[in-house]
C-alpha positions in Angstrom: -1.6 -76.9 60.9 -3.9 -75.0 61.5 -2.7 -73.4 64.3 -0.1 -72.0 62.0 -2.1 -71.0 60.0 -4.2 -68.9 62.6 -1.0 -67.2 63.4 -0.1 -66.6 60.8 -3.6 -64.7 59.9 -2.2 -62.4 62.8 1.3 -62.2 62.1 2.4 -62.1 58.6 5.3 -63.7 57.7 6.8 -62.5 61.2 9.3 -64.9 62.8 7.2 -67.2 64.8 8.6 -70.6 67.3 7.3 -73.5 65.9 7.9 -77.0 67.9 7.6 -80.4 66.3 8.5 -84.2 66.0 10.2 -86.2 64.2 11.1 -90.2 64.3 14.1 -92.3 63.6 12.1 -96.4 62.3 14.5 -98.2 62.3 13.6 -102.1 61.2 15.0 -105.3 62.1 17.2 -105.5 59.1 18.3 -102.2 60.6 17.4 -99.9 57.9 16.1 -96.6 58.5 12.8 -95.7 57.4 13.0 -92.0 55.2 10.2 -89.6 53.7 11.1 -88.3 50.0 8.8 -85.1 51.2 7.1 -83.1 48.1 8.9 -79.6 49.5 12.4 -80.8 49.3 14.9 -83.8 49.9 14.7 -87.3 51.3 13.2 -86.5 55.9 12.4 -88.0 58.6 8.5 -88.7 59.0 6.9 -86.0 61.8 5.4 -82.8 61.5 3.7 -79.7 63.6 2.3 -79.7 67.2 -1.1 -78.8 67.4 -2.4 -77.0 70.1 -2.8 -80.0 73.8 -0.9 -82.4 71.6 2.0 -83.8 74.0 5.6 -84.3 71.9 5.4 -87.7 71.8 1.4 -87.6 70.9 2.7 -85.2 67.6 5.5 -87.3 66.7 2.7 -90.6 67.4 -0.1 -88.8 65.2 2.6 -87.1 62.7 4.4 -90.4 62.1 0.1 -92.3 61.9 -0.6 -89.8 59.1 2.3 -89.7 57.3 3.3 -93.8 57.1 0.7 -95.3 57.9 2.3 -96.6 61.0 1.8 -97.0 64.4 5.1 -96.4 66.9 5.3 -98.3 70.0 8.0 -97.2 72.2 9.8 -94.2 71.4 12.9 -92.9 72.9 14.1 -89.1 73.0 17.5 -88.6 70.8 17.5 -85.2 71.2 15.7 -81.6 71.2 17.4 -79.1 68.2 16.9 -74.9 68.8 18.7 -72.3 68.5 20.0 -69.9 65.0 20.9 -72.6 63.4 17.7 -73.6 63.0 16.2 -70.4 62.0 14.3 -70.9 57.8 12.6 -68.6 56.1 10.5 -70.1 53.5 9.7 -69.2 49.8 6.5 -67.3 50.5 8.4 -64.6 52.5 7.2 -66.9 55.5 10.1 -67.1 58.9 10.1 -69.3 61.4 12.6 -70.9 64.7 11.6 -75.0 64.6 12.6 -76.6 67.9 12.4 -79.6 66.5 11.6 -83.1 69.0 13.9 -86.1 67.7 12.9 -89.9 68.9 14.0 -93.1 68.1 11.8 -96.3 67.8 12.7 -100.1 66.6 9.0 -100.5 67.8 5.7 -100.5 64.7 3.5 -102.1 63.7 1.4 -101.7 60.3 1.9 -101.4 57.0 3.4 -98.5 55.0 1.4 -96.2 53.1 2.2 -93.7 51.5 0.5 -90.0 52.4 0.8 -88.9 48.5 -0.1 -85.6 49.8 3.0 -85.1 51.2 5.4 -87.5 50.1 6.9 -88.8 46.7 8.2 -92.1 48.5 9.1 -93.7 51.9 11.6 -96.0 51.2 13.9 -97.9 54.7 17.7 -97.5 53.6 20.8 -99.6 55.1 22.9 -97.2 57.0 25.2 -97.0 54.8 23.7 -96.1 51.3 20.8 -93.3 53.1 20.4 -91.1 50.1 22.4 -88.3 48.8 19.7 -85.4 49.0 19.1 -85.5 52.7 17.8 -81.8 53.8 20.4 -79.8 55.4 18.0 -79.9 58.6 17.4 -83.7 58.6 20.5 -84.5 57.9 22.1 -83.0 61.4 20.0 -85.0 63.2 20.7 -88.2 61.2 24.6 -87.1 62.6 23.2 -87.0 66.0 21.8 -90.6 65.7 24.6 -92.0 63.9 27.5 -90.5 66.2 25.0 -91.3 69.6 23.3 -94.6 68.3 25.1 -96.6 71.3 23.5 -94.3 73.4 20.1 -95.3 72.7 18.0 -96.8 74.8 15.6 -98.9 72.0 
């Protein structure tokens, strides 16, 4: 995030292209881990890439920071980008997101919530996902549900 802060000092609120990763984490009961973010509704653990990282490293670092979990095998689900992923924040910052979404069902450790970023972390049955998943994350989840049979876990 320091990278983005440094960029913002140079460009102000002008649009940036920000790359990040998120992970759909499925447990042995076929439940999905969701994070209730401080800054919004429910979503997937993940975040922005730092300089020098690969997308997989970004995914692993962000999940470890936000959930305490160490991830095993990651499978690429899809890359999401384009005009529908343009955002303007309350502070006036604008950006286009390029989001790489991974899926895994192999992880270790105990779920430990980072209270600076999360209100809650829970595994949910796919039939009973929360109603207030943010639109961005709902797109990723819908895509996963539609293409789940093609995902090699």
